[in-house]
C-alpha positions in Angstrom: 11.1 103.5 81.4 14.6 103.4 81.9 15.2 99.7 80.8 13.1 100.7 77.6 15.4 103.6 76.9 18.5 101.3 77.4 16.9 98.8 75.1 16.3 101.4 72.6 19.9 102.9 72.6 21.2 99.4 72.5 18.9 98.7 69.3 19.8 101.9 67.8 23.4 101.4 68.2 23.4 97.8 66.8 21.3 99.0 63.6 23.9 102.0 63.3 26.8 99.2 63.4 24.7 97.0 60.9 24.5 99.8 58.4 28.0 100.6 58.7 28.9 96.9 58.0 26.5 96.9 55.2 28.0 100.0 53.7 31.5 98.6 53.7 30.3 95.3 52.2 28.7 97.3 49.3 31.9 99.4 48.7 33.9 96.2 48.6 31.4 94.6 46.2 31.8 97.4 43.8 35.6 97.5 44.1 35.6 93.7 43.4 33.5 94.3 40.1 35.6 97.0 38.9 38.8 94.7 39.6 37.1 92.0 37.7 36.6 94.3 34.9 39.9 95.7 34.9 41.9 92.4 34.9 39.7 91.2 31.8 40.5 94.4 29.9 36.8 95.2 29.8 36.1 92.0 28.1 34.0 90.6 30.9 31.0 92.8 32.0 29.0 91.1 34.8 25.5 90.2 33.6 22.3 90.9 35.8 22.2 87.4 37.0 25.8 87.6 38.0 25.2 90.7 40.0 22.2 89.1 41.6 24.1 86.2 42.8 27.2 88.0 43.9 24.7 90.6 46.0 22.9 87.4 47.5 26.2 85.8 48.4 27.5 89.0 50.2 24.3 89.6 52.1 24.2 86.0 53.3 27.9 86.4 54.4 26.8 89.7 56.2 23.7 88.1 57.9 26.0 84.9 59.1 29.0 87.2 60.5 26.2 89.3 62.4 24.5 86.3 63.6 28.0 84.7 64.9 28.6 88.4 66.4 25.3 88.2 68.2 25.9 84.7 69.6 29.5 85.7 70.7 28.2 88.7 72.4 25.3 86.6 74.2 28.0 84.0 75.3 30.3 86.8 76.6 27.6 88.4 78.9 26.7 85.0 80.2 30.2 84.3 81.2 30.5 87.9 82.7 27.4 87.3 84.8 28.6 84.1 86.0 31.8 85.3 87.0 30.3 88.3 88.8 27.8 86.0 90.7 30.7 83.5 91.8 32.8 86.6 92.8 29.9 88.0 94.8 29.2 84.6 96.4 32.9 84.2 97.3 32.7 87.7 99.0 29.6 87.1 100.7 31.0 83.6 102.3 34.2 85.2 103.2 32.5 88.1 105.0 30.1 85.5 106.6 33.0 83.4 107.9 34.9 86.4 109.5 31.5 87.5 111.3 31.2 84.0 112.5 34.7 83.3 113.8 34.8 86.7 115.6 32.6 85.8 118.5 33.8 82.3 118.7 36.8 81.0 120.4 38.0 78.3 118.2 40.8 76.1 119.6 41.8 74.4 116.4 41.5 75.2 112.7 37.9 74.1 111.6 37.3 71.8 108.5 36.6 73.3 105.1 33.3 74.5 104.3 31.2 74.6 100.9 30.8 72.0 98.3 29.0 69.0 100.1 29.7 70.8 103.4 27.7 73.9 104.7 28.5 77.2 103.4 29.6 79.9 105.8 26.5 82.0 104.8 24.4 79.1 106.0 26.5 78.5 109.2 26.1 82.2 109.9 22.3 81.4 110.1 22.7 78.6 112.7 25.4 80.6 114.8 23.4 83.8 114.9 20.2 81.8 115.9 22.0 80.0 118.7 23.8 83.1 120.1 20.6 85.3 119.8 18.0 82.9 121.0 20.1 80.7 123.4 18.1 77.5 122.7 18.3 74.7 125.4 18.1 72.0 122.7 19.5 72.3 119.0 18.9 69.1 116.8 20.7 68.9 113.4 19.8 66.4 110.8 23.0 65.7 109.0 26.3 66.2 110.8 29.4 67.8 109.7 31.1 71.2 110.0 28.0 72.7 111.1 28.1 70.5 114.0 31.4 72.2 115.3 30.2 75.7 114.7 27.0 75.0 116.7 29.1 73.2 119.3 31.3 76.4 119.8 28.2 78.8 119.7 26.5 76.6 122.7 30.1 76.8 124.5 30.0 80.6 124.0 26.4 80.6 125.5 27.6 78.4 128.3 24.8 76.0 128.2 22.7 73.9 125.7 22.8 70.6 123.9 23.3 69.8 120.4 21.9 66.3 119.1 23.8 65.6 115.7 22.0 63.0 113.8 23.6 61.3 110.8 23.1 57.9 108.6 26.6 57.3 107.7 28.4 56.0 110.8 32.0 56.4 109.2 31.2 60.2 108.6 29.5 60.7 112.0 32.7 59.1 113.8 35.0 61.5 112.0 32.7 64.4 113.1 32.9 62.9 116.7 36.6 62.9 116.7 36.9 66.5 115.4 34.5 67.5 118.1 36.5 65.8 120.9 39.7 67.4 119.4 38.0 70.6 119.6 37.0 70.0 123.2 33.2 70.3 122.4 32.2 66.7 123.0 30.5 68.1 126.1 27.9 69.9 124.5 27.2 67.5 121.4 25.6 64.1 121.6 26.0 62.1 118.2 23.3 59.7 117.1 23.8 57.3 114.5 20.5 56.5 112.6 20.5 54.4 109.7 18.1 55.1 106.7 15.2 52.9 106.8 11.6 52.8 105.4 9.1 54.1 107.7 5.1 54.3 107.0 4.0 58.1 106.9 0.5 58.8 105.7 -0.2 56.9 102.6 3.6 56.7 101.6 6.7 54.8 102.7 9.6 57.0 103.3 13.4 56.5 103.8 14.0 58.2 107.1 16.3 58.1 110.1 15.5 55.0 112.3 14.6 55.0 115.9 15.9 58.5 117.1 12.6 60.4 117.7 12.0 59.1 121.2 15.6 59.9 122.1 15.2 63.6 121.8 13.9 66.2 124.4 11.7 69.3 123.5 13.6 71.2 120.5 14.3 75.0 120.4 16.2 74.9 117.2 16.1 72.5 114.4 18.5 72.3 111.6 17.4 70.3 108.5 20.4 69.6 106.3 19.9 65.7 105.8 19.2 63.1 104.5 20.8 63.6 101.3 18.6 65.0 98.5 19.1 61.8 96.4 17.6 59.6 98.9 14.3 59.9 97.3 12.0 62.7 96.0 11.3 65.4 98.7 13.8 63.4 100.9 13.5 65.8 103.7 9.7 65.9 104.1 9.5 63.5 107.1 11.4 65.9 109.4 8.3 67.8 110.3 5.5 65.2 110.5 7.9 63.2 112.7 9.4 65.9 114.8 6.8 68.3 115.1 5.3 67.3 118.4 8.8 67.7 119.8 9.2 71.2 118.7 8.9 74.0 121.7 5.9 76.6 121.2 8.4 78.9 119.8 10.6 76.8 118.1 12.9 77.9 114.9 13.7 75.6 111.8 16.4 76.1 109.6 16.4 74.6 106.2 19.5 74.4 103.8 19.6 73.6 100.1 16.5 75.8 99.6 17.5 76.6 96.0 16.7 73.1 95.1 13.0 72.6 93.7 12.6 69.5 95.7 13.2 71.3 99.0 11.1 74.2 98.1 8.4 71.7 97.6 9.2 70.2 100.8 8.8 73.3 102.6 5.5 74.2 100.8 4.1 70.8 101.9 5.2 71.7 105.6 3.5 75.2 105.3 0.4 73.4 104.4 0.3 70.8 106.8 1.3 73.1 109.7 -0.5 76.4 109.4 1.1 78.1 112.5 4.6 78.1 110.7 5.6 81.2 109.0 8.4 81.3 106.2 11.3 83.6 105.7 13.4 82.9 102.5 17.1 83.6 102.8 19.0 84.3 99.7 22.5 82.8 100.0 24.7 80.4 98.1 22.6 77.2 98.3 19.4 79.0 99.4 18.1 78.7 102.9 14.6 78.9 104.6 13.8 79.8 108.0 10.2 78.5 109.6 9.2 80.1 112.7 6.6 78.3 114.9 4.0 80.1 116.7 5.1 83.5 118.1 8.9 82.8 117.4 11.0 85.7 116.0 14.5 86.3 114.7 
């Protein structure tokens, strides 16, 4: 009802503006005709065909200008909405970063977030789960800045182990050096697992090689790899291959849930594993939390 009233008021205002423009154009047209007659000393009196052409010309001009006005108004509204959304996300992530760092005693400045790296609002989900549920084993698919935040959270708990898995050996080495500099290497084990074709069901998938057997029972699984451009639904193998390793009340946290392929992946998991329940999180890149069995957040 309120929306309809707003639309009515807006339409009425636009109609009033259009009528006003039309009135001014009509007055201008009359003035122009009188000017033409005056400058020709009354020798030229516009004939009916001339008047029709002139009226059509001005109406076409009015409609063209009005169309430009509507398009410009639409573009301005779009830009304003985009700026408002960007400001909201900036504020949301700044707030998330403050709330994360408050309980963690970091020794050195941490690497940048956002972009390819995890955003603070996603890091908050991980840290909150570690501090609240105190998992013995955390496994993350895709290492980076999240590795350090998870390591600090485990240190805060005083126990636990993070298994950080990545296909990129050079990037994994950088993360490992950062962890050592932050004195977190005692809480983190790094596993280099190159991406390789593996059979799964009726299909070949590109997935981390030879790492499943090295993992103990998993309390918290963070799915942020492999890269989405590896193949369609690139992260699907995570649960078919790791489900047997999940603790009875395990929690799975999924990044990049705004992407259609990751939404499709989660839908496939829910169909395949009916004891999972889904919580969708609205943040910068979108996130999903999957709860196994009686798990709660």
